[in-house]
PDB file of N, CA, C and O in Angstrom:
ATOM      1  N   MET A   1      13.953 -25.577  -1.115  1.00  0.00           N
ATOM      2  CA  MET A   1      14.225 -24.369  -1.851  1.00  0.00           C
ATOM      3  C   MET A   1      13.155 -23.319  -1.509  1.00  0.00           C
ATOM      4  O   MET A   1      11.974 -23.642  -1.374  1.00  0.00           O
ATOM      5  N   ILE A   2      13.577 -22.100  -1.378  1.00  0.00           N
ATOM      6  CA  ILE A   2      12.658 -21.005  -1.072  1.00  0.00           C
ATOM      7  C   ILE A   2      11.998 -20.527  -2.357  1.00  0.00           C
ATOM      8  O   ILE A   2      12.668 -20.297  -3.364  1.00  0.00           O
ATOM      9  N   LYS A   3      10.680 -20.380  -2.312  1.00  0.00           N
ATOM     10  CA  LYS A   3       9.957 -19.852  -3.464  1.00  0.00           C
ATOM     11  C   LYS A   3       9.950 -18.331  -3.381  1.00  0.00           C
ATOM     12  O   LYS A   3       9.733 -17.761  -2.311  1.00  0.00           O
ATOM     13  N   VAL A   4      10.186 -17.688  -4.496  1.00  0.00           N
ATOM     14  CA  VAL A   4      10.162 -16.229  -4.551  1.00  0.00           C
ATOM     15  C   VAL A   4       9.202 -15.789  -5.646  1.00  0.00           C
ATOM     16  O   VAL A   4       8.931 -16.533  -6.589  1.00  0.00           O
ATOM     17  N   ALA A   5       8.694 -14.576  -5.509  1.00  0.00           N
ATOM     18  CA  ALA A   5       7.790 -14.014  -6.505  1.00  0.00           C
ATOM     19  C   ALA A   5       8.403 -12.735  -7.047  1.00  0.00           C
ATOM     20  O   ALA A   5       9.123 -12.030  -6.340  1.00  0.00           O
ATOM     21  N   SER A   6       8.118 -12.447  -8.281  1.00  0.00           N
ATOM     22  CA  SER A   6       8.664 -11.268  -8.935  1.00  0.00           C
ATOM     23  C   SER A   6       8.004  -9.996  -8.400  1.00  0.00           C
ATOM     24  O   SER A   6       6.788  -9.942  -8.217  1.00  0.00           O
ATOM     25  N   LEU A   7       8.826  -8.976  -8.153  1.00  0.00           N
ATOM     26  CA  LEU A   7       8.292  -7.691  -7.683  1.00  0.00           C
ATOM     27  C   LEU A   7       7.633  -6.900  -8.798  1.00  0.00           C
ATOM     28  O   LEU A   7       7.091  -5.824  -8.544  1.00  0.00           O
ATOM     29  N   ARG A   8       7.663  -7.404 -10.031  1.00  0.00           N
ATOM     30  CA  ARG A   8       7.025  -6.668 -11.117  1.00  0.00           C
ATOM     31  C   ARG A   8       5.508  -6.738 -11.026  1.00  0.00           C
ATOM     32  O   ARG A   8       4.808  -5.953 -11.666  1.00  0.00           O
ATOM     33  N   TYR A   9       5.000  -7.671 -10.236  1.00  0.00           N
ATOM     34  CA  TYR A   9       3.554  -7.779 -10.048  1.00  0.00           C
ATOM     35  C   TYR A   9       3.113  -6.858  -8.919  1.00  0.00           C
ATOM     36  O   TYR A   9       3.687  -6.878  -7.831  1.00  0.00           O
ATOM     37  N   GLY A  10       2.098  -6.056  -9.181  1.00  0.00           N
ATOM     38  CA  GLY A  10       1.646  -5.049  -8.232  1.00  0.00           C
ATOM     39  C   GLY A  10       1.298  -5.572  -6.865  1.00  0.00           C
ATOM     40  O   GLY A  10       1.681  -4.975  -5.858  1.00  0.00           O
ATOM     41  N   VAL A  11       0.578  -6.678  -6.805  1.00  0.00           N
ATOM     42  CA  VAL A  11       0.148  -7.231  -5.520  1.00  0.00           C
ATOM     43  C   VAL A  11       1.356  -7.647  -4.681  1.00  0.00           C
ATOM     44  O   VAL A  11       1.401  -7.384  -3.479  1.00  0.00           O
ATOM     45  N   ILE A  12       2.319  -8.286  -5.306  1.00  0.00           N
ATOM     46  CA  ILE A  12       3.520  -8.737  -4.590  1.00  0.00           C
ATOM     47  C   ILE A  12       4.318  -7.537  -4.098  1.00  0.00           C
ATOM     48  O   ILE A  12       4.765  -7.512  -2.952  1.00  0.00           O
ATOM     49  N   PHE A  13       4.497  -6.543  -4.965  1.00  0.00           N
ATOM     50  CA  PHE A  13       5.267  -5.355  -4.596  1.00  0.00           C
ATOM     51  C   PHE A  13       4.614  -4.628  -3.421  1.00  0.00           C
ATOM     52  O   PHE A  13       5.291  -4.253  -2.463  1.00  0.00           O
ATOM     53  N   LYS A  14       3.310  -4.433  -3.498  1.00  0.00           N
ATOM     54  CA  LYS A  14       2.605  -3.722  -2.421  1.00  0.00           C
ATOM     55  C   LYS A  14       2.700  -4.485  -1.105  1.00  0.00           C
ATOM     56  O   LYS A  14       2.903  -3.887  -0.049  1.00  0.00           O
ATOM     57  N   LYS A  15       2.555  -5.796  -1.171  1.00  0.00           N
ATOM     58  CA  LYS A  15       2.639  -6.598   0.041  1.00  0.00           C
ATOM     59  C   LYS A  15       4.037  -6.517   0.656  1.00  0.00           C
ATOM     60  O   LYS A  15       4.179  -6.442   1.877  1.00  0.00           O
ATOM     61  N   ALA A  16       5.062  -6.534  -0.188  1.00  0.00           N
ATOM     62  CA  ALA A  16       6.440  -6.494   0.300  1.00  0.00           C
ATOM     63  C   ALA A  16       6.809  -5.143   0.899  1.00  0.00           C
ATOM     64  O   ALA A  16       7.531  -5.088   1.895  1.00  0.00           O
ATOM     65  N   PHE A  17       6.328  -4.060   0.311  1.00  0.00           N
ATOM     66  CA  PHE A  17       6.769  -2.731   0.721  1.00  0.00           C
ATOM     67  C   PHE A  17       5.752  -1.948   1.546  1.00  0.00           C
ATOM     68  O   PHE A  17       5.950  -0.754   1.772  1.00  0.00           O
ATOM     69  N   CYS A  18       4.676  -2.576   2.000  1.00  0.00           N
ATOM     70  CA  CYS A  18       3.697  -1.840   2.807  1.00  0.00           C
ATOM     71  C   CYS A  18       4.075  -1.791   4.285  1.00  0.00           C
ATOM     72  O   CYS A  18       3.401  -1.124   5.071  1.00  0.00           O
ATOM     73  N   GLN A  19       5.141  -2.485   4.674  1.00  0.00           N
ATOM     74  CA  GLN A  19       5.619  -2.387   6.051  1.00  0.00           C
ATOM     75  C   GLN A  19       6.457  -1.113   6.178  1.00  0.00           C
ATOM     76  O   GLN A  19       7.359  -0.895   5.370  1.00  0.00           O
ATOM     77  N   PRO A  20       6.178  -0.265   7.180  1.00  0.00           N
ATOM     78  CA  PRO A  20       6.847   1.037   7.286  1.00  0.00           C
ATOM     79  C   PRO A  20       8.372   1.000   7.264  1.00  0.00           C
ATOM     80  O   PRO A  20       8.987   1.835   6.600  1.00  0.00           O
ATOM     81  N   HIS A  21       9.001   0.058   7.969  1.00  0.00           N
ATOM     82  CA  HIS A  21      10.468   0.044   7.999  1.00  0.00           C
ATOM     83  C   HIS A  21      11.054  -0.365   6.645  1.00  0.00           C
ATOM     84  O   HIS A  21      12.112   0.132   6.258  1.00  0.00           O
ATOM     85  N   ILE A  22      10.389  -1.252   5.932  1.00  0.00           N
ATOM     86  CA  ILE A  22      10.853  -1.649   4.605  1.00  0.00           C
ATOM     87  C   ILE A  22      10.608  -0.529   3.602  1.00  0.00           C
ATOM     88  O   ILE A  22      11.468  -0.242   2.769  1.00  0.00           O
ATOM     89  N   PHE A  23       9.447   0.101   3.677  1.00  0.00           N
ATOM     90  CA  PHE A  23       9.136   1.237   2.794  1.00  0.00           C
ATOM     91  C   PHE A  23      10.154   2.352   2.994  1.00  0.00           C
ATOM     92  O   PHE A  23      10.649   2.919   2.021  1.00  0.00           O
ATOM     93  N   SER A  24      10.474   2.674   4.255  1.00  0.00           N
ATOM     94  CA  SER A  24      11.438   3.738   4.558  1.00  0.00           C
ATOM     95  C   SER A  24      12.818   3.420   3.993  1.00  0.00           C
ATOM     96  O   SER A  24      13.478   4.295   3.432  1.00  0.00           O
ATOM     97  N   ALA A  25      13.254   2.175   4.140  1.00  0.00           N
ATOM     98  CA  ALA A  25      14.563   1.778   3.610  1.00  0.00           C
ATOM     99  C   ALA A  25      14.588   1.840   2.088  1.00  0.00           C
ATOM    100  O   ALA A  25      15.581   2.270   1.501  1.00  0.00           O
ATOM    101  N   PHE A  26      13.512   1.416   1.449  1.00  0.00           N
ATOM    102  CA  PHE A  26      13.425   1.468  -0.010  1.00  0.00           C
ATOM    103  C   PHE A  26      13.442   2.911  -0.508  1.00  0.00           C
ATOM    104  O   PHE A  26      14.153   3.240  -1.458  1.00  0.00           O
ATOM    105  N   ALA A  27      12.656   3.764   0.137  1.00  0.00           N
ATOM    106  CA  ALA A  27      12.614   5.179  -0.247  1.00  0.00           C
ATOM    107  C   ALA A  27      13.987   5.829  -0.063  1.00  0.00           C
ATOM    108  O   ALA A  27      14.410   6.631  -0.896  1.00  0.00           O
ATOM    109  N   LYS A  28      14.683   5.488   1.021  1.00  0.00           N
ATOM    110  CA  LYS A  28      16.019   6.052   1.253  1.00  0.00           C
ATOM    111  C   LYS A  28      16.997   5.567   0.186  1.00  0.00           C
ATOM    112  O   LYS A  28      17.821   6.344  -0.296  1.00  0.00           O
ATOM    113  N   ALA A  29      16.914   4.303  -0.183  1.00  0.00           N
ATOM    114  CA  ALA A  29      17.800   3.760  -1.211  1.00  0.00           C
ATOM    115  C   ALA A  29      17.573   4.447  -2.558  1.00  0.00           C
ATOM    116  O   ALA A  29      18.516   4.637  -3.326  1.00  0.00           O
ATOM    117  N   CYS A  30      16.333   4.815  -2.840  1.00  0.00           N
ATOM    118  CA  CYS A  30      16.007   5.454  -4.127  1.00  0.00           C
ATOM    119  C   CYS A  30      16.281   6.951  -4.135  1.00  0.00           C
ATOM    120  O   CYS A  30      16.703   7.498  -5.154  1.00  0.00           O
ATOM    121  N   THR A  31      16.046   7.617  -3.013  1.00  0.00           N
ATOM    122  CA  THR A  31      16.142   9.086  -2.987  1.00  0.00           C
ATOM    123  C   THR A  31      17.330   9.620  -2.200  1.00  0.00           C
ATOM    124  O   THR A  31      17.755  10.757  -2.407  1.00  0.00           O
ATOM    125  N   GLY A  32      17.868   8.804  -1.298  1.00  0.00           N
ATOM    126  CA  GLY A  32      18.948   9.269  -0.432  1.00  0.00           C
ATOM    127  C   GLY A  32      18.451  10.061   0.765  1.00  0.00           C
ATOM    128  O   GLY A  32      19.253  10.582   1.540  1.00  0.00           O
ATOM    129  N   ILE A  33      17.143  10.156   0.923  1.00  0.00           N
ATOM    130  CA  ILE A  33      16.542  10.902   2.028  1.00  0.00           C
ATOM    131  C   ILE A  33      16.140   9.934   3.132  1.00  0.00           C
ATOM    132  O   ILE A  33      15.437   8.956   2.881  1.00  0.00           O
ATOM    133  N   ASP A  34      16.585  10.208   4.353  1.00  0.00           N
ATOM    134  CA  ASP A  34      16.243   9.372   5.498  1.00  0.00           C
ATOM    135  C   ASP A  34      14.858   9.767   5.975  1.00  0.00           C
ATOM    136  O   ASP A  34      14.661  10.887   6.448  1.00  0.00           O
ATOM    137  N   ILE A  35      13.900   8.867   5.857  1.00  0.00           N
ATOM    138  CA  ILE A  35      12.524   9.168   6.260  1.00  0.00           C
ATOM    139  C   ILE A  35      12.081   8.210   7.346  1.00  0.00           C
ATOM    140  O   ILE A  35      12.657   7.138   7.530  1.00  0.00           O
ATOM    141  N   LYS A  36      11.055   8.617   8.055  1.00  0.00           N
ATOM    142  CA  LYS A  36      10.470   7.789   9.099  1.00  0.00           C
ATOM    143  C   LYS A  36       8.957   7.871   8.940  1.00  0.00           C
ATOM    144  O   LYS A  36       8.362   8.922   9.183  1.00  0.00           O
ATOM    145  N   VAL A  37       8.337   6.779   8.538  1.00  0.00           N
ATOM    146  CA  VAL A  37       6.887   6.744   8.378  1.00  0.00           C
ATOM    147  C   VAL A  37       6.286   5.776   9.383  1.00  0.00           C
ATOM    148  O   VAL A  37       6.904   4.775   9.744  1.00  0.00           O
ATOM    149  N   ASN A  38       5.088   6.081   9.826  1.00  0.00           N
ATOM    150  CA  ASN A  38       4.388   5.222  10.776  1.00  0.00           C
ATOM    151  C   ASN A  38       3.387   4.300  10.092  1.00  0.00           C
ATOM    152  O   ASN A  38       3.039   3.244  10.620  1.00  0.00           O
ATOM    153  N   GLU A  39       2.925   4.712   8.905  1.00  0.00           N
ATOM    154  CA  GLU A  39       1.905   3.948   8.205  1.00  0.00           C
ATOM    155  C   GLU A  39       2.108   4.087   6.704  1.00  0.00           C
ATOM    156  O   GLU A  39       2.421   5.169   6.208  1.00  0.00           O
ATOM    157  N   VAL A  40       1.929   2.994   5.990  1.00  0.00           N
ATOM    158  CA  VAL A  40       1.976   2.997   4.533  1.00  0.00           C
ATOM    159  C   VAL A  40       0.586   2.590   4.049  1.00  0.00           C
ATOM    160  O   VAL A  40       0.069   1.539   4.426  1.00  0.00           O
ATOM    161  N   GLU A  41      -0.003   3.425   3.220  1.00  0.00           N
ATOM    162  CA  GLU A  41      -1.338   3.146   2.696  1.00  0.00           C
ATOM    163  C   GLU A  41      -1.228   2.609   1.279  1.00  0.00           C
ATOM    164  O   GLU A  41      -0.429   3.100   0.482  1.00  0.00           O
ATOM    165  N   THR A  42      -2.033   1.600   0.968  1.00  0.00           N
ATOM    166  CA  THR A  42      -2.097   1.078  -0.392  1.00  0.00           C
ATOM    167  C   THR A  42      -3.411   1.515  -1.016  1.00  0.00           C
ATOM    168  O   THR A  42      -4.429   1.634  -0.334  1.00  0.00           O
ATOM    169  N   GLU A  43      -3.377   1.751  -2.322  1.00  0.00           N
ATOM    170  CA  GLU A  43      -4.563   2.201  -3.063  1.00  0.00           C
ATOM    171  C   GLU A  43      -5.173   3.450  -2.425  1.00  0.00           C
ATOM    172  O   GLU A  43      -6.392   3.550  -2.285  1.00  0.00           O
ATOM    173  N   LYS A  44      -4.322   4.400  -2.041  1.00  0.00           N
ATOM    174  CA  LYS A  44      -4.763   5.640  -1.393  1.00  0.00           C
ATOM    175  C   LYS A  44      -5.524   6.509  -2.390  1.00  0.00           C
ATOM    176  O   LYS A  44      -5.103   6.662  -3.537  1.00  0.00           O
ATOM    177  N   SER A  45      -6.633   7.070  -1.952  1.00  0.00           N
ATOM    178  CA  SER A  45      -7.383   8.046  -2.743  1.00  0.00           C
ATOM    179  C   SER A  45      -7.992   9.055  -1.779  1.00  0.00           C
ATOM    180  O   SER A  45      -8.099   8.800  -0.579  1.00  0.00           O
ATOM    181  N   PHE A  46      -8.380  10.178  -2.307  1.00  0.00           N
ATOM    182  CA  PHE A  46      -8.941  11.232  -1.478  1.00  0.00           C
ATOM    183  C   PHE A  46     -10.438  11.363  -1.742  1.00  0.00           C
ATOM    184  O   PHE A  46     -10.899  11.265  -2.879  1.00  0.00           O
ATOM    185  N   SER A  47     -11.176  11.586  -0.670  1.00  0.00           N
ATOM    186  CA  SER A  47     -12.617  11.786  -0.797  1.00  0.00           C
ATOM    187  C   SER A  47     -12.987  13.032  -0.016  1.00  0.00           C
ATOM    188  O   SER A  47     -12.742  13.073   1.190  1.00  0.00           O
ATOM    189  N   PRO A  48     -13.551  14.030  -0.625  1.00  0.00           N
ATOM    190  CA  PRO A  48     -13.942  14.098  -2.034  1.00  0.00           C
ATOM    191  C   PRO A  48     -12.717  14.253  -2.924  1.00  0.00           C
ATOM    192  O   PRO A  48     -11.633  14.611  -2.464  1.00  0.00           O
ATOM    193  N   VAL A  49     -12.917  13.975  -4.212  1.00  0.00           N
ATOM    194  CA  VAL A  49     -11.812  14.068  -5.163  1.00  0.00           C
ATOM    195  C   VAL A  49     -11.324  15.507  -5.257  1.00  0.00           C
ATOM    196  O   VAL A  49     -12.074  16.451  -5.004  1.00  0.00           O
ATOM    197  N   ILE A  50     -10.062  15.656  -5.622  1.00  0.00           N
ATOM    198  CA  ILE A  50      -9.461  16.977  -5.746  1.00  0.00           C
ATOM    199  C   ILE A  50      -9.617  17.426  -7.188  1.00  0.00           C
ATOM    200  O   ILE A  50      -9.060  16.812  -8.097  1.00  0.00           O
ATOM    201  N   GLY A  51     -10.378  18.504  -7.400  1.00  0.00           N
ATOM    202  CA  GLY A  51     -10.645  18.967  -8.768  1.00  0.00           C
ATOM    203  C   GLY A  51     -11.478  17.928  -9.495  1.00  0.00           C
ATOM    204  O   GLY A  51     -12.397  17.341  -8.923  1.00  0.00           O
ATOM    205  N   ASN A  52     -11.153  17.708 -10.749  1.00  0.00           N
ATOM    206  CA  ASN A  52     -11.871  16.713 -11.543  1.00  0.00           C
ATOM    207  C   ASN A  52     -11.082  15.416 -11.690  1.00  0.00           C
ATOM    208  O   ASN A  52     -11.413  14.577 -12.528  1.00  0.00           O
ATOM    209  N   VAL A  53     -10.051  15.254 -10.885  1.00  0.00           N
ATOM    210  CA  VAL A  53      -9.175  14.082 -11.006  1.00  0.00           C
ATOM    211  C   VAL A  53      -9.329  13.193  -9.778  1.00  0.00           C
ATOM    212  O   VAL A  53      -9.141  13.639  -8.646  1.00  0.00           O
ATOM    213  N   ASP A  54      -9.669  11.941 -10.015  1.00  0.00           N
ATOM    214  CA  ASP A  54      -9.768  10.955  -8.934  1.00  0.00           C
ATOM    215  C   ASP A  54      -8.441  10.213  -8.860  1.00  0.00           C
ATOM    216  O   ASP A  54      -8.288   9.144  -9.451  1.00  0.00           O
ATOM    217  N   SER A  55      -7.479  10.783  -8.132  1.00  0.00           N
ATOM    218  CA  SER A  55      -6.139  10.215  -8.037  1.00  0.00           C
ATOM    219  C   SER A  55      -6.129   9.006  -7.117  1.00  0.00           C
ATOM    220  O   SER A  55      -6.805   8.980  -6.089  1.00  0.00           O
ATOM    221  N   ARG A  56      -5.350   8.005  -7.507  1.00  0.00           N
ATOM    222  CA  ARG A  56      -5.129   6.824  -6.678  1.00  0.00           C
ATOM    223  C   ARG A  56      -3.629   6.569  -6.632  1.00  0.00           C
ATOM    224  O   ARG A  56      -2.945   6.645  -7.652  1.00  0.00           O
ATOM    225  N   PHE A  57      -3.129   6.270  -5.449  1.00  0.00           N
ATOM    226  CA  PHE A  57      -1.707   6.035  -5.249  1.00  0.00           C
ATOM    227  C   PHE A  57      -1.497   4.579  -4.856  1.00  0.00           C
ATOM    228  O   PHE A  57      -2.177   4.064  -3.969  1.00  0.00           O
ATOM    229  N   ASP A  58      -0.553   3.919  -5.518  1.00  0.00           N
ATOM    230  CA  ASP A  58      -0.292   2.513  -5.210  1.00  0.00           C
ATOM    231  C   ASP A  58       0.243   2.354  -3.786  1.00  0.00           C
ATOM    232  O   ASP A  58      -0.303   1.578  -3.002  1.00  0.00           O
ATOM    233  N   LEU A  59       1.295   3.077  -3.453  1.00  0.00           N
ATOM    234  CA  LEU A  59       1.839   3.101  -2.093  1.00  0.00           C
ATOM    235  C   LEU A  59       2.029   4.556  -1.688  1.00  0.00           C
ATOM    236  O   LEU A  59       2.627   5.332  -2.433  1.00  0.00           O
ATOM    237  N   PHE A  60       1.533   4.929  -0.529  1.00  0.00           N
ATOM    238  CA  PHE A  60       1.523   6.324  -0.098  1.00  0.00           C
ATOM    239  C   PHE A  60       1.903   6.382   1.375  1.00  0.00           C
ATOM    240  O   PHE A  60       1.350   5.643   2.190  1.00  0.00           O
ATOM    241  N   ALA A  61       2.841   7.254   1.718  1.00  0.00           N
ATOM    242  CA  ALA A  61       3.241   7.416   3.120  1.00  0.00           C
ATOM    243  C   ALA A  61       3.615   8.865   3.380  1.00  0.00           C
ATOM    244  O   ALA A  61       4.005   9.599   2.471  1.00  0.00           O
ATOM    245  N   GLU A  62       3.489   9.257   4.633  1.00  0.00           N
ATOM    246  CA  GLU A  62       3.807  10.625   5.029  1.00  0.00           C
ATOM    247  C   GLU A  62       4.784  10.599   6.197  1.00  0.00           C
ATOM    248  O   GLU A  62       4.573   9.902   7.190  1.00  0.00           O
ATOM    249  N   ASP A  63       5.860  11.376   6.057  1.00  0.00           N
ATOM    250  CA  ASP A  63       6.818  11.573   7.141  1.00  0.00           C
ATOM    251  C   ASP A  63       6.457  12.916   7.770  1.00  0.00           C
ATOM    252  O   ASP A  63       6.835  13.970   7.257  1.00  0.00           O
ATOM    253  N   LYS A  64       5.728  12.874   8.874  1.00  0.00           N
ATOM    254  CA  LYS A  64       5.221  14.108   9.475  1.00  0.00           C
ATOM    255  C   LYS A  64       6.325  14.963  10.091  1.00  0.00           C
ATOM    256  O   LYS A  64       6.226  16.190  10.089  1.00  0.00           O
ATOM    257  N   LYS A  65       7.367  14.336  10.613  1.00  0.00           N
ATOM    258  CA  LYS A  65       8.461  15.088  11.230  1.00  0.00           C
ATOM    259  C   LYS A  65       9.209  15.925  10.191  1.00  0.00           C
ATOM    260  O   LYS A  65       9.479  17.105  10.416  1.00  0.00           O
ATOM    261  N   ASN A  66       9.538  15.314   9.064  1.00  0.00           N
ATOM    262  CA  ASN A  66      10.273  16.010   8.010  1.00  0.00           C
ATOM    263  C   ASN A  66       9.362  16.648   6.959  1.00  0.00           C
ATOM    264  O   ASN A  66       9.840  17.254   6.000  1.00  0.00           O
ATOM    265  N   ARG A  67       8.061  16.507   7.147  1.00  0.00           N
ATOM    266  CA  ARG A  67       7.056  17.078   6.250  1.00  0.00           C
ATOM    267  C   ARG A  67       7.260  16.636   4.808  1.00  0.00           C
ATOM    268  O   ARG A  67       7.369  17.456   3.897  1.00  0.00           O
ATOM    269  N   LEU A  68       7.309  15.320   4.624  1.00  0.00           N
ATOM    270  CA  LEU A  68       7.467  14.723   3.302  1.00  0.00           C
ATOM    271  C   LEU A  68       6.317  13.771   3.010  1.00  0.00           C
ATOM    272  O   LEU A  68       5.829  13.073   3.899  1.00  0.00           O
ATOM    273  N   ILE A  69       5.899  13.754   1.772  1.00  0.00           N
ATOM    274  CA  ILE A  69       4.940  12.762   1.296  1.00  0.00           C
ATOM    275  C   ILE A  69       5.657  11.936   0.250  1.00  0.00           C
ATOM    276  O   ILE A  69       6.262  12.479  -0.674  1.00  0.00           O
ATOM    277  N   ILE A  70       5.589  10.633   0.393  1.00  0.00           N
ATOM    278  CA  ILE A  70       6.259   9.729  -0.527  1.00  0.00           C
ATOM    279  C   ILE A  70       5.197   8.863  -1.195  1.00  0.00           C
ATOM    280  O   ILE A  70       4.349   8.267  -0.531  1.00  0.00           O
ATOM    281  N   ASP A  71       5.262   8.809  -2.510  1.00  0.00           N
ATOM    282  CA  ASP A  71       4.290   8.066  -3.307  1.00  0.00           C
ATOM    283  C   ASP A  71       5.051   7.171  -4.270  1.00  0.00           C
ATOM    284  O   ASP A  71       5.923   7.635  -5.004  1.00  0.00           O
ATOM    285  N   ILE A  72       4.722   5.900  -4.265  1.00  0.00           N
ATOM    286  CA  ILE A  72       5.322   4.976  -5.225  1.00  0.00           C
ATOM    287  C   ILE A  72       4.212   4.504  -6.153  1.00  0.00           C
ATOM    288  O   ILE A  72       3.228   3.909  -5.713  1.00  0.00           O
ATOM    289  N   GLN A  73       4.384   4.775  -7.436  1.00  0.00           N
ATOM    290  CA  GLN A  73       3.378   4.458  -8.443  1.00  0.00           C
ATOM    291  C   GLN A  73       3.879   3.379  -9.379  1.00  0.00           C
ATOM    292  O   GLN A  73       5.076   3.261  -9.639  1.00  0.00           O
ATOM    293  N   HIS A  74       2.965   2.613  -9.868  1.00  0.00           N
ATOM    294  CA  HIS A  74       3.239   1.573 -10.847  1.00  0.00           C
ATOM    295  C   HIS A  74       3.175   2.213 -12.231  1.00  0.00           C
ATOM    296  O   HIS A  74       2.173   2.839 -12.577  1.00  0.00           O
ATOM    297  N   ARG A  75       4.217   2.064 -13.010  1.00  0.00           N
ATOM    298  CA  ARG A  75       4.219   2.621 -14.364  1.00  0.00           C
ATOM    299  C   ARG A  75       4.149   1.477 -15.358  1.00  0.00           C
ATOM    300  O   ARG A  75       4.873   0.489 -15.238  1.00  0.00           O
ATOM    301  N   ARG A  76       3.280   1.619 -16.329  1.00  0.00           N
ATOM    302  CA  ARG A  76       3.105   0.565 -17.326  1.00  0.00           C
ATOM    303  C   ARG A  76       3.558   1.053 -18.691  1.00  0.00           C
ATOM    304  O   ARG A  76       3.327   2.201 -19.071  1.00  0.00           O
ATOM    305  N   TYR A  77       4.199   0.167 -19.410  1.00  0.00           N
ATOM    306  CA  TYR A  77       4.646   0.465 -20.766  1.00  0.00           C
ATOM    307  C   TYR A  77       3.818  -0.348 -21.753  1.00  0.00           C
ATOM    308  O   TYR A  77       3.499  -1.507 -21.485  1.00  0.00           O
ATOM    309  N   ASP A  78       3.470   0.241 -22.880  1.00  0.00           N
ATOM    310  CA  ASP A  78       2.614  -0.424 -23.858  1.00  0.00           C
ATOM    311  C   ASP A  78       3.347  -1.417 -24.751  1.00  0.00           C
ATOM    312  O   ASP A  78       2.701  -2.185 -25.464  1.00  0.00           O
ATOM    313  N   ASP A  79       4.677  -1.422 -24.732  1.00  0.00           N
ATOM    314  CA  ASP A  79       5.416  -2.256 -25.675  1.00  0.00           C
ATOM    315  C   ASP A  79       5.629  -3.695 -25.212  1.00  0.00           C
ATOM    316  O   ASP A  79       6.442  -4.408 -25.801  1.00  0.00           O
ATOM    317  N   HIS A  80       4.936  -4.132 -24.193  1.00  0.00           N
ATOM    318  CA  HIS A  80       5.117  -5.478 -23.669  1.00  0.00           C
ATOM    319  C   HIS A  80       3.763  -6.142 -23.517  1.00  0.00           C
ATOM    320  O   HIS A  80       2.777  -5.477 -23.200  1.00  0.00           O
ATOM    321  N   TYR A  81       3.706  -7.455 -23.741  1.00  0.00           N
ATOM    322  CA  TYR A  81       2.415  -8.160 -23.664  1.00  0.00           C
ATOM    323  C   TYR A  81       1.762  -8.030 -22.299  1.00  0.00           C
ATOM    324  O   TYR A  81       0.536  -8.064 -22.195  1.00  0.00           O
ATOM    325  N   ASP A  82       2.554  -7.885 -21.260  1.00  0.00           N
ATOM    326  CA  ASP A  82       2.015  -7.782 -19.904  1.00  0.00           C
ATOM    327  C   ASP A  82       2.132  -6.346 -19.400  1.00  0.00           C
ATOM    328  O   ASP A  82       2.238  -6.120 -18.195  1.00  0.00           O
ATOM    329  N   SER A  83       2.113  -5.376 -20.314  1.00  0.00           N
ATOM    330  CA  SER A  83       2.290  -3.963 -19.951  1.00  0.00           C
ATOM    331  C   SER A  83       3.524  -3.817 -19.072  1.00  0.00           C
ATOM    332  O   SER A  83       3.432  -3.393 -17.919  1.00  0.00           O
ATOM    333  N   LYS A  84       4.662  -4.167 -19.618  1.00  0.00           N
ATOM    334  CA  LYS A  84       5.955  -4.108 -18.929  1.00  0.00           C
ATOM    335  C   LYS A  84       5.937  -3.046 -17.834  1.00  0.00           C
ATOM    336  O   LYS A  84       5.554  -1.903 -18.088  1.00  0.00           O
ATOM    337  N   ARG A  85       6.336  -3.400 -16.651  1.00  0.00           N
ATOM    338  CA  ARG A  85       6.128  -2.521 -15.501  1.00  0.00           C
ATOM    339  C   ARG A  85       7.423  -2.034 -14.892  1.00  0.00           C
ATOM    340  O   ARG A  85       8.457  -2.700 -14.948  1.00  0.00           O
ATOM    341  N   ALA A  86       7.338  -0.878 -14.322  1.00  0.00           N
ATOM    342  CA  ALA A  86       8.436  -0.312 -13.538  1.00  0.00           C
ATOM    343  C   ALA A  86       7.790   0.434 -12.385  1.00  0.00           C
ATOM    344  O   ALA A  86       6.604   0.759 -12.432  1.00  0.00           O
ATOM    345  N   TRP A  87       8.554   0.697 -11.374  1.00  0.00           N
ATOM    346  CA  TRP A  87       8.025   1.441 -10.234  1.00  0.00           C
ATOM    347  C   TRP A  87       8.670   2.805 -10.201  1.00  0.00           C
ATOM    348  O   TRP A  87       9.884   2.930 -10.364  1.00  0.00           O
ATOM    349  N   ILE A  88       7.861   3.834  -9.990  1.00  0.00           N
ATOM    350  CA  ILE A  88       8.319   5.213  -9.946  1.00  0.00           C
ATOM    351  C   ILE A  88       8.121   5.723  -8.526  1.00  0.00           C
ATOM    352  O   ILE A  88       7.039   5.575  -7.959  1.00  0.00           O
ATOM    353  N   ILE A  89       9.143   6.316  -7.954  1.00  0.00           N
ATOM    354  CA  ILE A  89       9.014   6.878  -6.605  1.00  0.00           C
ATOM    355  C   ILE A  89       9.039   8.397  -6.713  1.00  0.00           C
ATOM    356  O   ILE A  89       9.911   8.972  -7.364  1.00  0.00           O
ATOM    357  N   LYS A  90       8.070   9.036  -6.067  1.00  0.00           N
ATOM    358  CA  LYS A  90       7.985  10.492  -6.073  1.00  0.00           C
ATOM    359  C   LYS A  90       7.897  10.967  -4.631  1.00  0.00           C
ATOM    360  O   LYS A  90       7.357  10.281  -3.763  1.00  0.00           O
ATOM    361  N   TYR A  91       8.433  12.143  -4.399  1.00  0.00           N
ATOM    362  CA  TYR A  91       8.317  12.698  -3.061  1.00  0.00           C
ATOM    363  C   TYR A  91       8.158  14.207  -3.160  1.00  0.00           C
ATOM    364  O   TYR A  91       8.638  14.842  -4.099  1.00  0.00           O
ATOM    365  N   ALA A  92       7.482  14.757  -2.183  1.00  0.00           N
ATOM    366  CA  ALA A  92       7.256  16.209  -2.119  1.00  0.00           C
ATOM    367  C   ALA A  92       7.433  16.637  -0.667  1.00  0.00           C
ATOM    368  O   ALA A  92       7.045  15.929   0.262  1.00  0.00           O
ATOM    369  N   GLY A  93       8.013  17.783  -0.503  1.00  0.00           N
ATOM    370  CA  GLY A  93       8.210  18.262   0.866  1.00  0.00           C
ATOM    371  C   GLY A  93       8.176  19.748   0.949  1.00  0.00           C
ATOM    372  O   GLY A  93       8.325  20.309   2.034  1.00  0.00           O
TER     373      GLY A  93
END
């Protein structure tokens, strides 16, 4: 039997979706936008920080041809013992 792990855990999700072709397919399924990324960064942050906010991105990729930035963030809810999780995908172009 094949063992599987739940994608609700951040480490598992990041490991599964940090491959560019898988990230691109996931982003297309969520947004309907066909993207092509060469690299997916995990725990992305900017140095120096922008303004007074030290932003960190769970999964971050840039489609340079179409001038899109795609960010997938982990969202936590307080009503669950394990901070019930969902994934939010955002894009800007």
